C-alpha positions in Angstrom: -25.4 -14.5 -26.0 -22.7 -12.6 -24.7 -23.5 -8.7 -23.8 -21.2 -5.9 -23.9 -21.1 -2.0 -22.6 -20.3 -0.1 -25.4 -17.9 2.9 -24.5 -14.6 2.2 -22.7 -15.4 -1.0 -23.2 -15.4 -2.2 -26.9 -14.8 1.5 -28.2 -12.3 3.3 -27.2 -13.7 6.5 -25.4 -17.2 8.1 -24.9 -19.1 7.7 -28.2 -21.4 10.3 -27.3 -18.7 12.7 -26.4 -17.2 11.9 -29.6 -20.4 12.5 -31.5 -21.0 16.0 -30.0 -17.6 17.1 -30.7 -17.6 15.6 -34.3 -20.7 18.0 -34.6 -19.1 21.1 -32.8 -16.3 20.6 -35.1 -18.7 20.6 -38.0 -21.2 23.7 -37.0 -19.5 26.1 -34.7 -23.1 27.0 -34.0 -24.0 24.8 -31.9 -22.5 26.6 -29.2 -25.7 28.5 -28.6 -26.7 25.6 -26.5 -23.7 26.0 -24.4 -26.0 27.6 -21.8 -28.3 25.2 -21.4 -25.5 22.2 -21.2 -23.9 24.3 -18.5 -27.1 24.3 -16.5 -27.6 20.2 -16.9 -23.9 20.4 -16.0 -24.6 22.2 -12.7 -27.6 20.5 -11.7 -25.7 17.0 -12.6 -23.0 18.0 -10.6 -25.5 19.4 -7.6 -27.4 16.4 -7.3 -24.1 13.5 -7.8 -26.2 11.5 -10.1 -27.0 11.3 -13.9 -30.9 11.7 -14.7 -32.8 11.9 -17.5 -33.3 15.5 -17.3 -29.7 16.6 -17.0 -28.7 14.7 -20.2 -31.1 15.7 -22.0 -29.6 19.1 -21.5 -26.8 17.7 -22.6 -28.2 16.3 -25.3 -30.5 19.9 -26.5 -27.8 20.9 -29.5 -29.1 18.0 -31.5 -32.1 20.9 -32.1 -29.1 22.5 -34.7 -28.0 19.3 -36.3 -29.2 19.5 -39.8 -29.8 15.7 -42.0 -28.6 13.5 -38.6 -28.4 10.1 -40.1 -26.1 11.9 -42.4 -23.9 13.3 -39.8 -24.3 10.3 -37.8 -22.9 8.1 -41.4 -19.7 10.5 -41.4 -19.0 10.1 -38.0 -19.2 6.4 -38.0 -16.8 7.0 -41.3 -14.2 8.1 -39.2 -14.4 6.7 -36.1 -14.9 3.2 -36.7 -11.4 2.8 -36.1 -11.8 3.2 -32.5 -13.7 -0.2 -32.2 -11.3 -2.5 -30.3 -9.5 -5.4 -31.8 -9.9 -7.6 -28.7 -14.1 -7.1 -29.4 -13.9 -7.5 -33.1 -11.8 -10.8 -32.8 -14.5 -12.4 -30.5 -17.9 -10.7 -31.9 -20.9 -13.4 -32.6 -23.9 -12.6 -34.2 -25.9 -13.3 -30.9 -23.8 -10.6 -29.0 -25.9 -7.4 -27.6 -24.5 -3.8 -26.8 -26.7 -2.6 -24.6 -25.3 1.3 -23.7 -26.2 4.4 -22.0 -25.7 6.0 -25.4 -28.4 7.1 -28.1 -29.9 4.5 -29.6 -29.3 6.8 -33.1 -25.9 7.1 -32.6 -25.2 3.1 -32.2 -27.5 2.1 -34.5 -25.9 1.9 -37.7 -22.5 0.7 -36.1 -24.6 -2.6 -34.4 -26.1 -3.1 -37.8 -22.6 -3.1 -39.3 -21.6 -5.3 -36.8 -24.5 -7.3 -37.1 -25.2 -7.1 -33.8 -28.2 -6.3 -31.5 -28.7 -3.2 -29.5 -30.6 -2.0 -26.2 -29.5 1.6 -25.8 -30.8 5.0 -24.2 -33.9 6.4 -26.9 -33.4 9.9 -27.6 -35.3 11.8 -30.1 -33.0 12.5 -32.8 -34.8 16.4 -33.4 -35.2 17.6 -29.9 -32.5 15.9 -28.2 -35.1 14.6 -25.4 -35.1 11.2 -23.8 -38.2 9.4 -24.9 -37.7 6.3 -22.8 -35.3 5.3 -20.0 -31.4 5.8 -19.6 -30.1 2.3 -19.9 -27.5 3.1 -17.3 -26.7 1.3 -14.2 -29.5 -0.6 -12.9 -31.7 0.1 -15.6 -29.7 -2.2 -18.0 -30.7 -5.2 -16.7 -34.4 -4.2 -16.4 -34.2 -3.2 -20.3 -32.3 -6.5 -21.1 -34.8 -8.6 -19.5 -37.9 -6.7 -20.9 -36.0 -7.4 -24.4 -34.8 -11.0 -23.4 -36.8 -12.2 -20.5 -35.2 -15.8 -20.9 -31.8 -15.0 -21.9 -28.7 -16.7 -20.3 -25.8 -14.1 -20.4 -22.7 -16.2 -20.9 -20.3 -13.8 -20.8 -20.9 -9.6 -19.6 -18.2 -6.5 -20.1 -17.8 -3.5 -18.7 -15.6 -1.0 -17.6 -18.1 0.3 -14.8 -18.6 -0.1 -11.7 -22.0 1.2 -11.8 -23.0 -2.1 -14.7 -22.7 -4.6 -11.6 -26.4 -5.1 -11.4 -26.1 -5.9 -14.9 -22.7 -8.3 -14.5 -24.8 -10.1 -11.9 -26.9 -11.7 -14.4 -24.1 -13.6 -16.5 -22.6 -16.7 -15.6 -19.1 -14.9 -16.6 -18.5 -11.2 -15.8 -15.6 -9.5 -17.4 -14.2 -5.7 -16.0 -12.5 -3.6 -18.9 -9.6 -1.0 -18.8 -8.0 -0.4 -22.0 -7.8 -3.5 -23.8 -6.8 -5.6 -20.4 -10.2 -7.6 -19.9 -10.2 -9.4 -16.8 -12.7 -11.4 -14.6 -14.8 -9.1 -12.2 -14.2 -9.8 -8.7 -16.4 -10.0 -6.3 -19.5 -10.7 -7.7 -21.7 -13.7 -6.6 -23.2 -15.9 -9.0 -19.9 -15.2 -12.2 -17.3 -17.7 -12.8 -14.8 -17.6 -15.2 -10.9 -17.0 -15.6 -8.7 -14.5 -17.1 -9.4 -13.8 -20.9 
């Protein structure tokens, strides 16, 4: 199986931020959550690490989003074109997307693509994270919980924070825009340029 990070890897941008802007554009009343979001941003910058707590501060705006499944469907109608062509050309049915983005946001597009998903579980009503933030060192742990014996043939990511997930793969690739290159400096991986 091949495993892919989502944002900036197979999606051109950050889907969580795109979704937030999409929601804000549709309902300016979501600005009322700015103080809580700002508090979370200050805490994040002061601590220097992305924690579940600070991410929940940002996601507080979901409390103001009405009929979330419909909003998500409209979002993907408008943003589906941001899926990268190189990924669509090589997509396989046994692909797994693993992402820190909210599961409710990525689930519909992954279902449409016919691939599996591991993502951050977020309550769409409260914005609270109900599980672990699927980021960095949590990714391989969450992956192994779901697929304990799976062989990861190839892993793709745009971020060095995914090095622990990349080390699970036979071959790992680093993505920068539409350029896909061998992820250098990983022991246990092998492969050539894509």
